C-alpha positions as CSV (number, residue, x, y, z in Angstrom):
1,X,65.4,-168.5,-168.2
2,X,66.7,-166.3,-165.4
3,X,65.0,-166.7,-162.1
4,X,65.7,-165.1,-158.7
5,X,63.9,-164.7,-155.4
6,X,62.7,-161.6,-153.8
7,X,62.3,-162.2,-150.0
8,X,59.6,-160.4,-148.1
9,X,59.5,-159.9,-144.3
10,X,56.2,-159.8,-142.4
11,X,57.8,-158.4,-139.3
12,X,59.1,-154.9,-140.1
13,X,57.3,-151.9,-138.7
14,X,53.8,-152.8,-137.6
15,X,51.3,-151.3,-140.0
16,X,54.1,-149.5,-141.8
17,X,57.0,-149.9,-144.1
18,X,58.8,-153.2,-143.6
19,X,62.4,-153.9,-144.4
20,X,63.3,-156.7,-146.9
21,X,64.7,-159.7,-145.2
22,X,64.4,-163.4,-144.7
23,X,60.9,-164.9,-144.9
24,X,58.5,-166.2,-147.4
25,X,59.5,-165.7,-151.0
26,X,58.1,-164.2,-154.2
27,X,59.7,-165.3,-157.5
28,X,60.4,-163.0,-160.4
29,X,60.5,-164.8,-163.8
30,X,61.7,-163.3,-167.0
31,X,59.7,-164.8,-169.9
32,X,61.6,-163.2,-172.8
33,X,64.0,-166.2,-173.1
34,X,61.2,-168.8,-173.3
35,X,61.1,-170.3,-176.7
36,X,57.8,-169.8,-178.6
37,X,55.6,-172.8,-178.2
38,X,57.4,-174.0,-175.1
39,X,55.3,-175.7,-172.4
40,X,56.7,-173.1,-170.1
41,X,55.5,-170.2,-172.2
42,X,53.1,-168.2,-170.0
43,X,51.5,-165.8,-172.4
44,X,50.1,-165.9,-175.9
45,X,49.6,-162.7,-177.9
46,X,48.4,-161.6,-181.3
47,X,48.4,-158.1,-182.7
48,X,46.8,-156.1,-185.4
49,X,48.4,-153.0,-187.1
50,X,49.3,-150.0,-185.1
51,X,46.4,-147.9,-183.6
52,X,46.7,-145.1,-186.3
53,X,45.6,-147.4,-189.1
54,X,42.7,-149.3,-187.6
55,X,39.2,-148.2,-186.8
56,X,38.1,-147.6,-183.2
57,X,37.3,-150.8,-181.4
58,X,39.7,-152.9,-183.5
59,X,41.7,-155.3,-181.3
60,X,45.4,-154.5,-181.4
61,X,46.7,-157.2,-179.0
62,X,45.4,-160.2,-177.0
63,X,46.9,-161.7,-173.9
64,X,45.7,-164.8,-172.1
65,X,46.4,-166.2,-168.6
66,X,47.3,-169.8,-168.1
67,X,44.2,-171.9,-167.6
68,X,41.9,-168.9,-168.1
69,X,42.3,-167.7,-164.6
70,X,40.4,-164.4,-163.9
71,X,42.1,-161.0,-164.3
72,X,40.9,-158.7,-161.5
73,X,42.7,-155.6,-162.7
74,X,44.8,-154.1,-165.5
75,X,46.8,-150.9,-165.6
76,X,49.0,-148.9,-168.1
77,X,52.5,-147.6,-167.5
78,X,52.8,-143.8,-167.4
79,X,54.4,-143.8,-170.9
80,X,51.6,-146.0,-172.4
81,X,54.3,-148.5,-173.6
82,X,53.6,-151.3,-171.1
83,X,50.6,-153.0,-169.6
84,X,50.3,-154.8,-166.3
85,X,47.6,-157.2,-165.2
86,X,47.2,-159.6,-162.3
87,X,45.9,-163.1,-161.9
88,X,45.9,-165.3,-158.8
89,X,49.3,-164.7,-157.2
90,X,50.9,-163.2,-160.3
91,X,51.6,-159.8,-161.8
92,X,52.5,-159.7,-165.5
93,X,54.1,-156.8,-167.3
94,X,53.8,-156.8,-171.1
95,X,55.4,-154.7,-173.8
96,X,52.7,-153.4,-176.1
97,X,54.9,-152.9,-179.2
98,X,56.4,-156.4,-179.1
99,X,53.5,-158.2,-177.4
100,X,56.0,-159.9,-175.1
101,X,55.7,-160.6,-171.4
102,X,58.7,-158.8,-169.9
103,X,58.2,-159.7,-166.3
104,X,56.2,-162.3,-164.4
105,X,56.2,-161.6,-160.7
106,X,55.0,-164.5,-158.5
107,X,54.0,-163.7,-154.9
108,X,53.1,-166.7,-152.8
109,X,52.7,-164.6,-149.7
110,X,49.2,-163.6,-150.6
111,X,46.0,-165.6,-151.4
112,X,45.2,-163.5,-154.4
113,X,46.2,-160.2,-156.0
114,X,43.2,-158.1,-156.6
115,X,44.2,-154.5,-157.4
116,X,47.0,-152.7,-159.2
117,X,48.3,-149.2,-159.6
118,X,51.1,-147.8,-161.8
119,X,52.0,-144.2,-160.8
120,X,54.7,-141.8,-161.9
121,X,57.4,-141.4,-159.3
122,X,60.8,-141.1,-161.1
123,X,60.7,-143.9,-163.7
124,X,57.3,-145.1,-162.4
125,X,56.4,-147.7,-159.8
126,X,53.9,-150.5,-159.9
127,X,52.0,-151.5,-156.7
128,X,49.6,-154.3,-156.0
129,X,47.3,-155.3,-153.2
130,X,47.0,-158.9,-151.9
131,X,43.7,-160.2,-150.6
132,X,42.7,-160.3,-147.8
133,X,44.7,-158.2,-145.3
134,X,47.2,-156.8,-147.6
135,X,50.1,-156.4,-147.8
136,X,50.5,-153.6,-150.2
137,X,53.7,-154.0,-152.2
138,X,55.6,-151.6,-154.5
139,X,57.8,-152.9,-157.4
140,X,60.3,-151.3,-159.7
141,X,58.8,-152.5,-163.0
142,X,62.0,-152.9,-165.1
143,X,63.6,-155.3,-162.6
144,X,60.8,-156.5,-160.4
145,X,62.8,-155.4,-157.3
146,X,60.7,-154.8,-154.2
147,X,60.8,-151.1,-153.3
148,X,58.3,-151.0,-150.4
149,X,56.3,-153.5,-148.4
150,X,53.4,-152.4,-146.2
151,X,52.2,-154.9,-143.7
152,X,48.7,-154.1,-142.2
153,X,48.7,-156.9,-139.6
154,X,48.9,-154.4,-136.7
155,X,47.7,-156.5,-133.9
156,X,44.3,-154.7,-133.9
157,X,41.2,-156.3,-135.3
158,X,42.0,-157.3,-138.9
159,X,39.9,-156.0,-141.7
160,X,39.7,-156.9,-145.3
161,X,41.3,-154.3,-147.6
162,X,39.2,-154.0,-150.8
163,X,40.9,-151.1,-152.7
164,X,43.8,-148.7,-152.5
165,X,44.6,-145.4,-154.3
166,X,47.8,-143.3,-154.3
167,X,47.6,-139.6,-153.9
168,X,48.5,-137.7,-157.1
169,X,51.9,-136.8,-155.8
170,X,52.6,-140.4,-154.6
171,X,53.3,-139.3,-151.0
172,X,50.2,-140.9,-149.4
173,X,48.1,-144.0,-150.0
174,X,44.4,-144.5,-149.1
175,X,43.1,-147.9,-148.3
176,X,39.4,-148.9,-148.2
177,X,38.4,-151.7,-145.9
178,X,35.4,-153.3,-144.2
179,X,35.8,-151.0,-141.2
180,X,37.0,-147.6,-142.4
181,X,39.3,-145.8,-144.9
182,X,42.8,-144.9,-143.8
183,X,45.3,-142.6,-145.3
184,X,49.0,-143.5,-144.7
185,X,52.3,-141.9,-145.3
186,X,54.0,-143.5,-148.2
187,X,57.4,-143.6,-146.5
188,X,56.7,-144.4,-142.9
189,X,53.4,-146.2,-143.3
190,X,52.0,-144.1,-140.4
191,X,48.3,-143.6,-140.4
192,X,47.6,-139.9,-141.0
193,X,43.8,-139.9,-141.3
194,X,41.0,-142.3,-140.6
195,X,37.5,-141.8,-142.0
196,X,35.1,-141.9,-140.3
197,X,37.1,-140.6,-137.3
198,X,34.9,-142.7,-135.0
199,X,33.6,-145.7,-137.0
200,X,30.2,-147.0,-135.9
201,X,29.8,-150.4,-134.3
202,X,30.7,-153.0,-137.0
203,X,32.6,-150.4,-139.0
204,X,31.7,-148.5,-142.1
205,X,32.7,-150.6,-145.1
206,X,33.9,-149.0,-148.3
207,X,34.6,-150.9,-151.5
208,X,35.9,-147.7,-153.3
209,X,38.4,-145.0,-152.7
210,X,39.4,-142.3,-155.2
211,X,41.5,-139.1,-154.9
212,X,40.6,-135.9,-156.6
213,X,43.2,-134.9,-159.2
214,X,44.4,-132.0,-156.9
215,X,44.8,-134.4,-154.0
216,X,42.6,-132.5,-151.6
217,X,39.5,-134.6,-151.5
218,X,38.8,-138.4,-151.2
219,X,35.7,-140.1,-152.3
220,X,34.7,-143.3,-150.5
221,X,31.4,-145.2,-149.8
222,X,29.0,-143.8,-147.2
223,X,27.1,-145.9,-144.7
224,X,23.7,-144.9,-145.9
225,X,24.5,-143.5,-149.4
226,X,26.6,-144.4,-152.3
227,X,29.5,-141.9,-152.2
228,X,30.9,-139.6,-149.4
229,X,33.4,-136.9,-150.0
230,X,35.9,-135.8,-147.3
231,X,39.0,-133.7,-146.9
232,X,42.1,-135.9,-147.4
233,X,44.2,-133.9,-144.9
234,X,41.8,-133.9,-142.0
235,X,39.0,-136.5,-142.6
236,X,36.4,-133.7,-142.3
237,X,33.2,-134.9,-144.1
238,X,32.0,-132.8,-147.0
239,X,29.0,-133.5,-149.2
240,X,27.7,-136.9,-150.5
241,X,25.8,-138.4,-153.4
242,X,22.4,-139.6,-152.4
243,X,21.8,-143.1,-153.9
244,X,20.9,-145.5,-151.0
245,X,23.1,-148.3,-152.4
246,X,26.7,-149.4,-152.2
247,X,29.2,-148.0,-154.6
248,X,31.4,-150.9,-155.8
249,X,33.5,-149.0,-158.3
250,X,34.5,-145.3,-158.8
251,X,36.6,-143.1,-161.1
252,X,37.3,-139.4,-160.9
253,X,37.6,-137.6,-164.2
254,X,41.2,-136.2,-164.8
255,X,39.9,-132.6,-164.9
256,X,38.3,-133.1,-161.5
257,X,34.8,-132.2,-162.7
258,X,33.0,-135.5,-162.6
259,X,32.9,-138.7,-160.6
260,X,31.7,-141.9,-162.2
261,X,30.6,-144.7,-159.9
262,X,28.8,-148.0,-160.0
263,X,26.1,-148.9,-157.5
264,X,24.4,-152.2,-156.6
265,X,21.9,-153.1,-153.9
266,X,23.4,-155.5,-151.3
267,X,26.4,-156.4,-153.4
268,X,27.8,-158.9,-150.8
269,X,24.6,-160.9,-150.7
270,X,24.8,-162.1,-154.3
271,X,28.4,-163.1,-154.9
272,X,29.1,-164.8,-158.2
273,X,25.6,-163.9,-159.5
274,X,25.1,-161.5,-162.3
275,X,23.1,-158.5,-161.0
276,X,21.7,-155.3,-162.4
277,X,23.9,-152.3,-161.6
278,X,23.7,-148.5,-162.2
279,X,26.6,-146.5,-163.7
280,X,26.2,-142.9,-162.7
281,X,28.1,-139.8,-163.5
282,X,27.7,-136.7,-161.4
283,X,29.3,-133.3,-161.3
284,X,31.3,-133.2,-158.1
285,X,30.7,-129.6,-157.1
286,X,26.9,-129.6,-157.7
287,X,25.9,-133.3,-157.5
288,X,24.1,-132.8,-160.8
289,X,23.5,-136.1,-162.5
290,X,25.0,-136.1,-165.9
291,X,24.6,-139.7,-167.0
292,X,22.8,-142.8,-165.6
293,X,23.1,-146.1,-167.3
294,X,22.1,-149.7,-166.6
295,X,24.5,-152.6,-166.7
296,X,25.2,-156.1,-165.3
297,X,27.9,-157.2,-162.9
298,X,28.5,-159.7,-160.2
299,X,31.1,-159.6,-157.5
300,X,33.1,-162.7,-158.2
301,X,34.5,-165.4,-156.1
302,X,38.2,-166.2,-156.8
303,X,40.5,-168.8,-155.3
304,X,40.3,-169.2,-151.5
305,X,37.0,-167.4,-151.4
306,X,38.5,-164.2,-152.5
307,X,36.2,-161.4,-153.7
308,X,36.7,-159.9,-157.1
309,X,35.4,-156.3,-157.3
310,X,34.9,-154.4,-160.6
311,X,37.6,-152.1,-161.9
312,X,35.5,-151.3,-164.9
313,X,35.3,-147.5,-165.1
314,X,38.0,-145.6,-167.0
315,X,38.1,-141.9,-168.2
316,X,39.9,-140.8,-171.3
317,X,42.8,-138.4,-170.4
318,X,40.9,-135.4,-171.7
319,X,37.8,-136.3,-169.6
320,X,35.6,-136.4,-172.6
321,X,34.9,-140.2,-172.8
322,X,34.1,-142.8,-170.2
323,X,34.7,-146.5,-170.8
324,X,32.6,-148.9,-168.7
325,X,31.2,-152.4,-168.7
326,X,27.9,-152.7,-170.6
327,X,25.9,-155.9,-170.5
328,X,27.8,-159.1,-169.7
329,X,30.7,-159.2,-172.2
330,X,30.4,-155.7,-173.6
331,X,32.5,-152.6,-173.1
332,X,30.9,-149.3,-173.9
333,X,32.5,-145.9,-174.5
334,X,30.3,-142.8,-173.8
335,X,30.7,-139.2,-174.7
336,X,29.7,-137.9,-171.3
337,X,28.8,-134.2,-172.1
338,X,26.7,-135.3,-175.1
339,X,25.3,-138.3,-173.3
340,X,26.0,-140.4,-176.4
341,X,27.3,-143.9,-176.9
342,X,30.2,-143.7,-179.3
343,X,31.5,-147.3,-179.3
344,X,30.2,-150.7,-178.2
345,X,33.0,-153.3,-178.1
346,X,32.1,-156.9,-178.0
347,X,35.4,-158.7,-178.3
348,X,35.2,-160.5,-175.0
349,X,33.5,-163.9,-174.4
350,X,33.3,-163.6,-170.6
351,X,32.2,-161.0,-168.1
352,X,34.4,-157.8,-168.3
353,X,36.2,-157.2,-165.0
354,X,38.5,-154.2,-165.6
355,X,39.0,-151.4,-168.1
356,X,42.0,-149.0,-168.4
357,X,42.6,-146.1,-170.7
358,X,46.2,-145.5,-171.8
359,X,47.7,-142.2,-170.6
360,X,48.3,-141.1,-174.2
361,X,44.6,-141.6,-175.0
362,X,45.2,-143.9,-178.0
363,X,44.3,-147.3,-176.6
364,X,42.0,-149.1,-174.1
365,X,42.7,-152.3,-172.3
366,X,40.0,-154.6,-171.0
367,X,40.2,-157.7,-168.9
368,X,37.6,-160.5,-168.4
369,X,36.9,-163.3,-166.0
370,X,38.1,-165.9,-168.5
371,X,41.6,-164.6,-168.3
372,X,41.6,-162.7,-171.6
373,X,43.1,-159.2,-171.8
374,X,42.4,-157.2,-175.0
375,X,44.0,-154.0,-176.2
376,X,42.0,-152.0,-178.7
377,X,42.0,-148.6,-180.3
378,X,40.2,-145.9,-178.5
379,X,37.7,-143.6,-180.1
380,X,38.6,-140.0,-181.0
381,X,42.2,-140.9,-182.0
């Protein structure tokens, strides 16, 4: 088994892009050479026939984390051939065709990895966010080499970063924290925009951040309402959605027409407790409510008192279907325009934490609190 260290520096440019140098280490492990059944084998996988010959909802592959540790997030590669998911201090990249774990990236510089993003820049780059104060790190998926390292320990009052989102062109990154939302330059790390411009005493926490597909507008949580829209270039506030509750998850439809979001009353007051939530879909331009559904979710407590927020809203590439958590262990897929449930998937045995739709539209991946990641055939294919 080949193992090498990637060393990360916490010095670098304050609040910006840090150089790689001596410091604490993160270990990259290739699992392909581990013998089947070895005590060191990190991932077990099973597979059904290819998506074209099984009915929608049929499980195609199953991955499990060691010890059943929770999986906060799961994402697809741009070509739909690989799947990445995170657990504790690890990022795992799997090949869907062979069901093999290609890379296991271990980062002991963070308490917990709680969010992932895989975006197309050249051959594609995988980024992850460590709880609680960053850093945000960018990897080259084929090798695990560190491409960028953003350190948010700026010397100012530290705030927890709950979520991040890259602009569609990959040139900016937005970070949602318990004080404000900031937009940074992807190369220099410089803060370009802060929303709100003058945060109120105690800050304006946001657990969501989402870019419009054209990169012009950002959606984040409002102080007295669920979702606030604002100009990405200037921070100028636009309109908002009216629910007087906190949005804890959000996903913009690929065509830019709709925003799906999940709201819960006082989410931080009931950690690790299953609570009723509302999943709402509104037309962005008119705020017209298209869909409103009831579900269950509880913000989880991970290692070292880390908070596990939902990543359980995912649109199909054609913006027709929305995948979401249903009740407890269920994943539902809805035809949004027709307001019709087209698939209810009950393959999990624990609370569903994250859902991701493959870019080619053929498959869905879902991850649960018991460490199980399932890949299954999507409807309409």
